[in-house]
Structures are given as C-alpha cells and as structure tokens.
N, C-alpha and C positions, 0 to 999 in steps of 0.2 A: 620344494615342499609339495607342489602340485603333482610332480612326477611320482613322488613316493606315495601320495594318496591314491593315485590312479593304479599303481602297481598293487597296493594292498587290496583295493577294491576288486581288481581283476583276479588276484590270487584267491580271495575269498569266494568269488563267484564261481571259480572253476572247481571248487571242492563240491562236486555234485553228489546226489544220492547214489547209493550202490545200484549196479546194473547186473542182471543175470547173464552168464555165458551160455549161449545157445547149445554148445556141444557138451560142456561138463555140468551145466546147471549150477555152477558155483557163482557166488556174488563177488564182484570186484569193483574197485573204485575207478571212476573215470579219471584219466590223467591228463586232462586239458584238451580233449578233443573238441572239434567245432560244435558237435551236438550238445556237449556238456555246457559250453559257454553260451550257447543259445538259450539254455534253460534259465541262466542268470542273465537276463536281458541287459544288453549294453545301454538300453535307453534309461534304465534306472541310474546308471553311473553318470550319464549325461545330465539327468535331472538333478542329481546330488551336486555335481560340479556347478550347474547353473545356479542352484540355491546358494552355494558357497560364494559364487561370484557376485550374486546380488547382495549378500550380507557384507562382503568386502567393499562393494560400491557404497552401501549405506554408511559403513564405518568411515570410509574416506570422506564422504560428504559431511559427516558429523565433525571429523577432525578439521576439515576446512573451516567450518563455522566456528569451532573453538579457537582456531588460530586467528580468525578475524576479530573475535571478541577480545582475545588477549592483546592483539595489536591496539585495539581501541582503548583498553584499560591502560596499557603502557603510555599511550598518547595523553590520556587524562592525567596520569601521574606526572608526566613531564610538564604539562601545562600548569599543574598546581605547584610544582617545584619552581617553575619560572616566576610564578606570582609571589611566592613566599621566600624565594632564595634558598629553598631546600630546608628551611628552618620553621618549626612550629611557631605560630603567633597566637598569644593568649593575652588579652587585656580587657578590662571592663571598668566602668565608672558609673555610679548611680546615686541619686538623691532620694531622700526618704519619701516625700510626698509628691504624687503625680499632679495634684492640684489642691487648692484650698489651704487652710491654715489651722493650727491647733496642736494640742498635745497628743502624743502617742503613749499609751499607758495611763494609769498603772495596771499591771497584771499581777495576779497572785503568785505566779511562778516566773522564773527567768525565761525570757522569750526572745527568739531571734527577731531582729528588726528586718522588715521587708522593705527594701529600698525600691520603690516602684518606678521612679522616673529614671529610665536607663539612658545615659548619654552615649555609651558605647559598650559593645559586648563581643569583641572579636574572639572567635573560637566557641562562643555560646556556652561558656563554662559557668556563668552566673545565672541563677534562676530568680527572677523578680517575684515569683509567686511564693517562694520560701525564704528569700534573702540569703540563700546559701550558695557559695562558690564551691564547685567540685572540680578538682584537678583531673584533667584528661592527659596531662603530660608530666612526666617526672622531671623535677628541676628545682631551681631556686627562685623564689617569688618575693615580690615586694607588695605589702598591703598597707593602706592608710585609711583611717576613719576619723570623722569629726563629730562632735556633740554640741548641741546648743540647748539651753533651757530658758524658760520664761517664768518669773516668780509667780507661783500659783499655790499658796501665797508666798512660799519660800522656795528657794532652789532645792530640787530633789531629784538629781540625775546621777545615775551610775551606769555606764555601758562598758562592755568588755569585748575584746577580740578573742574569738574562740577557734580552736583547731581540734576537730573530732571530740568536742566536749571538754577539752582542756583549756583553761583560761591562760592567755598569753600576756595580754597587757590591758590596761583600763584607763578610762577618763571619768572623773567624777566631780560633782559640785553639789553639796548638800546644805550649804548655808551661805549667807551673804546679804548685804543690805543694798546692793546695786540692782539695777533693773533685770539684767540677764548676764549670763556668762557663756563662754564658748571655749572648748579645748579640743585637742586632737592628739593622736598617737600613731605610731607606725612600727612595722617589723619587717625584717627580711628572714624568711624561713624556708627550709627544704620541704617539699611535698612529694609524696608518692601518688601514683594514679589512684583516684578514688578518695583521697583525703578531702575533708570538708572544712571550709573556713567561713565564719560568719560573725556578725556583730550582735551581741546579746544584751538586751535591756534587762537589768536585774529586777528582781521582784519588788513591787510597790514603788517603782521609780517611774519618772516621766521624762520625755524629751519634747521639745517644741520645734515646729518647723512651719514655714510658709513658702510663698513663691520665691523667696530669696535663697532657698536651698542651703540652709546652714548645715544640715546633717548629711554627710556623704560617706560612701564606702567605695574604695577603688583598689585595684590590684593589677599586677601584670607579671608575666614570666620574664625573669632576667636572663637565665640561660638554662639549658637542659643539663641533666646529670646522668 
C-alpha cells in the first residue's frame, strides 16, 4: 500500500503546469523532467508519509490498549465463572420489620409489603425499599411467604403473592377466638427478565410482627430457561 501511495503522489506531482517552447512558442506538458518534479517538492511527499506513519503509530498504540482491556475483561469473566460455576445465582430472604413490633396496615388500597430486615440477597434482585423482587435472569423460581396476625380486636389479615399485578396465591385469617394465627403459602413459577414478584397486603387488612420475625418473604432461582 505504501508503494502504491508513493507512486500515486509522484505521478500527480509530475503533472506540471504547461511550459512554452522557446522555438515554436507553443505550450506543451512537462513529461516528468527533473525540473517538473522539483516544482512538486518531494518534501511534501515525505511530510505526508510522515503524518501517515504517525497516525498508524497512534492507531497501533490504541489497539494495544484495547487488547489489554479485553484481556482484563476476559480475566474478570473467568474469575466470576469460577466463583459461580458458570451459573447465575439468585436468592433472597427477608422479614417484615427491621426492629420494633406492631401492626402494618390497614391501608385504603392494596399495598406491597416492604420486608425491611434482609437476611440474604444474592444477585441484588430484591429491593427492601419497595418490597419487590425483579427477575434479572430468565428461569424457574421458588417463592414462599408467611403471614401472622394479632387480634386487634379480631383477626383481620389477607395477603397475596403477586406477579406483575396478577394474584397468584393468598393466605388469610379474618375471624377466630384464639390469640393469633399464622399461615404460609408457596409457588414455583417461570419468570422473564423484568418480571416483578411481591407480597401484597389487601385493603383494610393488617399483619403483626415483632422481633420473632413471623412475616417473611423468600425466593430463589431453581434453574435457568
């Protein structure tokens, strides 16, 4: 390529301005004489080639840096695969109250419960600020939740496991003469990336919790699909 570039530049330089014949007075083209090539200074060719060489050197340096970054990225990926066995890991478990005791609710509308005391959150898919689990991996998941109430003055608890606003399963206790009741439920469901799963306290209902952590919400990825 360099040889071709030099030839093209040399050829273009040798196409000089017309010169007058001293005998006939006619104009004719210079056909590559030394004086013609002197007009198109070879120094300009050298400068152009030098600039091209500098650009090529800069590009080579950038390519070297990119190759180094790529090697570091590949190394990080291999390290992560060695830690996880090449498989995504998603699991969480949380209790309703971070501290203290008392009822949560009632609310005038159905409201996601925010399980504040996080026992584990591998993959960071559960958000304790909202109570919502968001799938970051497509696959089959297991979820379990529990509910506990305290007579106030009568049992008045209904909670449901929700997926993207759709009710999947529920636990309820709205009457009884004993001091308190507890129940739980669980599902195995497929999730797409971006699907949301949460536990919803139904309108005008309450749940009770204290340091014993009766109300919990847990889930984990069984396998990818």
